[in-house]
C-alpha positions in Angstrom: -68.9 17.0 118.2 -71.3 18.7 115.8 -74.9 19.6 116.4 -77.6 18.4 114.1 -81.3 18.5 113.7 -83.6 16.0 111.8 -87.1 16.6 110.7 -89.5 15.2 108.0 -91.0 17.0 105.1 -93.5 15.6 102.5 -92.6 14.6 98.9 -95.7 16.4 97.7 -97.5 19.6 98.6 -101.2 20.5 98.0 -101.6 24.1 96.7 -104.6 26.1 95.5 -107.5 27.8 97.3 -110.6 26.9 95.3 -109.1 24.0 93.4 -106.6 21.9 95.3 -103.7 20.4 93.3 -101.0 18.0 94.5 -97.6 19.0 93.4 -94.9 16.3 93.5 -91.6 17.8 94.4 -89.3 16.7 91.6 -87.4 18.3 88.7 -89.9 17.0 86.1 -92.7 19.1 87.7 -90.8 22.1 88.9 -89.5 23.2 85.4 -93.1 23.3 84.1 -94.6 24.8 87.1 -96.4 28.2 86.8 -94.8 31.0 88.9 -97.9 31.2 91.1 -97.8 27.5 91.9 -94.0 27.7 92.6 -94.7 30.5 95.2 -97.5 28.5 96.7 -95.2 25.4 97.2 -92.5 27.6 98.6 -94.9 29.2 101.1 -96.4 25.9 102.1 -92.9 24.3 102.8 -92.0 27.3 104.9 -95.3 26.9 106.9 -94.6 23.1 107.3 -91.1 23.8 108.7 -92.2 26.7 110.9 -94.7 24.4 112.6 -92.0 21.9 113.6 -90.9 23.6 116.8 -87.3 23.7 115.7 -84.8 25.6 117.8 -81.3 26.1 116.2 -79.1 28.4 114.3 -76.2 27.3 112.1 -73.9 29.7 110.4 -72.0 26.9 108.4 -73.8 23.6 107.9 -74.4 20.6 105.7 -77.7 18.9 104.7 -78.6 15.3 104.1 -81.9 14.2 102.5 -83.1 10.6 103.1 -85.8 10.0 100.5 -88.7 7.5 101.2 -90.6 7.0 97.9 -94.4 6.6 97.8 -94.4 3.5 95.6 -92.1 1.2 93.7 -92.0 3.4 90.6 -88.3 3.8 89.8 -87.3 7.4 90.3 -84.1 9.5 90.2 -83.5 10.3 93.8 -81.6 13.5 92.9 -84.7 14.7 91.0 -86.6 14.7 94.3 -83.7 15.7 96.5 -82.7 18.8 94.5 -86.2 20.2 94.5 -86.9 19.4 98.2 -83.5 21.0 98.9 -84.4 24.2 97.2 -87.6 24.7 99.2 -86.2 23.5 102.5 -83.0 25.6 102.4 -85.0 28.7 101.4 -87.4 28.1 104.3 -84.6 27.5 106.8 -83.0 30.8 105.7 -86.3 32.7 105.7 -87.1 31.4 109.2 -83.7 32.3 110.6 -82.3 28.8 111.2 -79.4 29.3 108.9 -77.4 32.3 107.6 -77.5 31.7 103.9 -77.7 28.8 101.5 -74.9 29.8 99.2 -71.5 27.9 99.0 -69.9 30.1 101.6 -72.2 28.7 104.3 -73.5 25.4 102.8 -70.9 23.3 100.9 -72.1 19.8 101.4 -75.5 18.4 100.3 -76.3 14.7 99.9 -79.4 12.7 98.8 -80.0 9.0 99.7 -82.6 6.5 98.8 -84.0 5.1 102.0 -86.8 2.8 100.9 -90.6 3.0 100.5 -93.2 4.7 102.6 -95.7 2.0 103.6 -98.4 4.7 103.7 -97.8 5.5 100.0 -97.4 9.3 100.5 -93.6 9.7 100.3 -91.5 11.8 102.6 -88.0 13.0 103.1 -85.9 13.0 106.3 -83.9 16.1 106.4 -80.8 16.3 108.6 -79.1 19.6 109.0 -75.6 19.4 110.7 -73.5 22.3 111.9 -70.0 22.3 110.5 -67.0 23.9 112.2 -66.0 25.8 109.0 -66.2 25.6 105.3 -63.6 25.8 102.6 -62.4 29.4 102.1 -64.1 31.2 99.2 
């Protein structure tokens, strides 16, 4: 039986000190994001995850993202999942929950459309599951 942990992260993050700006986590925004904004989002995601009281360590693992959209605007789920994955996996590694996030340790990532968030904010269920081993590299 494999161990797993599930937690929720937002689909958008507010950054900025004097002037707050909401950054939606999707590929359309990330490729035009200024380096300073990118670092702000990365730090904020790490802070969000650090406050979740998680207690695990997985050397080899897989990750599943269940995306709850904020509205009925048609979106590419992978555009959201890929960016959320980048920030979540970096935070998990930085916080010591996982070894690395390269293919030697993490070989399976999935994204799934789960429905709409009735509150209109959008969020992502993240499930990290320990694996017995990965394919040899």
